[in-house]
C-alpha positions as CSV (number, residue, x, y, z in Angstrom):
1,V,66.8,-8.1,50.5
2,L,64.2,-9.8,52.6
3,H,65.3,-11.6,55.7
4,F,62.6,-14.2,56.1
5,E,63.3,-17.9,56.3
6,V,59.9,-19.0,55.2
7,F,57.2,-17.2,53.2
8,H,53.7,-18.3,52.5
9,M,51.5,-17.4,49.5
10,S,48.0,-18.5,48.8
11,S,46.3,-19.2,45.5
12,T,42.7,-18.1,45.7
13,P,40.4,-16.5,43.2
14,A,40.0,-13.3,45.3
15,Q,43.7,-12.5,45.5
16,H,44.1,-11.9,41.8
17,G,43.3,-8.3,41.2
18,Q,39.7,-7.2,41.0
19,V,38.2,-10.7,40.7
20,D,34.6,-11.2,41.9
21,V,34.7,-14.6,43.6
22,N,31.0,-15.2,42.9
23,R,31.5,-14.5,39.2
24,F,34.6,-16.7,39.2
25,C,32.6,-19.6,40.7
26,L,29.5,-19.2,38.6
27,I,30.9,-18.7,35.1
28,P,33.3,-21.4,33.9
29,Q,33.6,-20.1,30.3
30,G,36.8,-18.3,29.6
31,L,38.6,-19.5,32.7
32,G,41.3,-21.3,30.8
33,A,43.2,-18.1,29.8
34,F,42.5,-16.5,33.2
35,R,43.8,-19.6,35.0
36,Q,47.0,-19.6,32.9
37,Q,47.5,-15.9,33.6
38,V,47.0,-16.4,37.4
39,V,49.4,-19.2,37.6
40,Q,52.0,-17.4,35.5
41,Q,51.8,-14.3,37.7
42,L,51.9,-16.4,40.9
43,T,55.0,-18.3,39.6
44,A,56.7,-15.0,38.7
45,N,55.9,-13.7,42.2
46,L,57.3,-16.9,43.8
47,Q,60.5,-16.5,41.8
48,R,60.7,-12.8,42.7
49,L,60.6,-13.8,46.4
50,H,63.4,-16.2,46.0
51,N,65.4,-13.5,44.1
52,L,64.8,-11.2,47.1
53,G,66.4,-13.7,49.4
54,V,63.5,-15.8,50.8
55,K,64.9,-19.3,51.4
56,R,61.7,-21.3,51.6
57,V,58.4,-20.6,50.0
58,A,55.1,-22.4,50.4
59,V,52.0,-21.8,48.3
60,T,48.5,-23.1,48.8
61,N,46.7,-24.6,45.9
62,L,43.0,-23.9,45.1
63,Q,40.3,-25.4,47.3
64,P,37.5,-27.4,45.6
65,I,35.4,-24.4,44.4
66,G,32.6,-26.8,43.5
67,C,32.1,-27.3,47.2
68,S,31.8,-23.6,48.0
69,P,28.5,-22.2,49.3
70,T,28.3,-20.0,46.2
71,V,28.0,-23.2,44.1
72,T,26.3,-25.6,46.4
73,Y,23.4,-23.4,47.2
74,S,21.5,-24.8,44.2
75,T,21.5,-28.3,45.9
76,N,20.6,-26.9,49.3
77,F,24.3,-27.2,50.2
78,T,24.3,-31.0,49.9
79,Q,26.3,-31.7,46.8
80,C,29.6,-30.4,45.3
81,S,29.8,-29.6,41.6
82,S,32.2,-31.9,39.8
83,L,32.5,-29.3,37.0
84,Y,33.8,-26.6,39.3
85,N,36.0,-29.1,41.2
86,G,37.4,-30.1,37.9
87,L,38.3,-26.4,37.3
88,S,40.1,-26.3,40.7
89,Q,42.0,-29.5,39.8
90,L,43.1,-28.1,36.4
91,H,44.3,-24.9,38.1
92,N,46.2,-27.0,40.7
93,Q,47.8,-29.2,38.0
94,L,49.0,-26.1,36.2
95,L,50.3,-24.7,39.4
96,N,52.2,-27.9,40.3
97,A,53.8,-28.1,36.8
98,S,54.7,-24.4,36.9
99,V,56.4,-24.3,40.3
100,Q,58.4,-27.6,39.8
101,A,60.8,-25.6,37.5
102,L,61.5,-23.1,40.3
103,S,64.7,-23.2,42.3
104,P,64.7,-23.6,45.2
105,P,61.7,-25.9,45.3
106,V,58.4,-24.4,46.3
107,V,56.2,-26.4,48.8
108,I,52.6,-26.7,47.8
109,L,50.2,-26.9,50.7
110,D,47.3,-29.0,49.5
111,N,44.1,-27.1,50.3
112,Y,42.1,-29.1,47.7
113,N,42.5,-32.5,49.5
114,A,42.4,-31.0,53.0
115,F,39.0,-29.4,52.2
116,L,37.6,-32.6,50.7
117,T,38.7,-34.6,53.7
118,V,36.9,-32.3,56.1
119,L,33.8,-32.2,53.9
120,Q,33.7,-36.0,53.4
121,Q,34.1,-36.7,57.1
122,G,31.3,-34.3,57.9
123,P,29.7,-33.7,61.3
């Protein structure tokens, strides 16, 4: 049994096995099934933590990958891709729906909007 009061997990493309972040960001085809698999595994891991005795769990959602340097280089780093940000939003919606069924509730730390706020306020 784990004796932690709070546990944090992140939801990023790089944490899920041998995923090449550049490939993930540049090739949107086929991400639907991959996204589903990632969220299912993440949800199972969150439930496993609870079963091990962790009382509170927080997980970060996916940042706007359309604003990552890997994607924005084509616009000289001046414009985010709505296509890729849409993929992040779909992932985050699936994550939100998936963790709502868990008990006790999982807190989702909103990386997506935090990143957008910083990017929109700029220097």
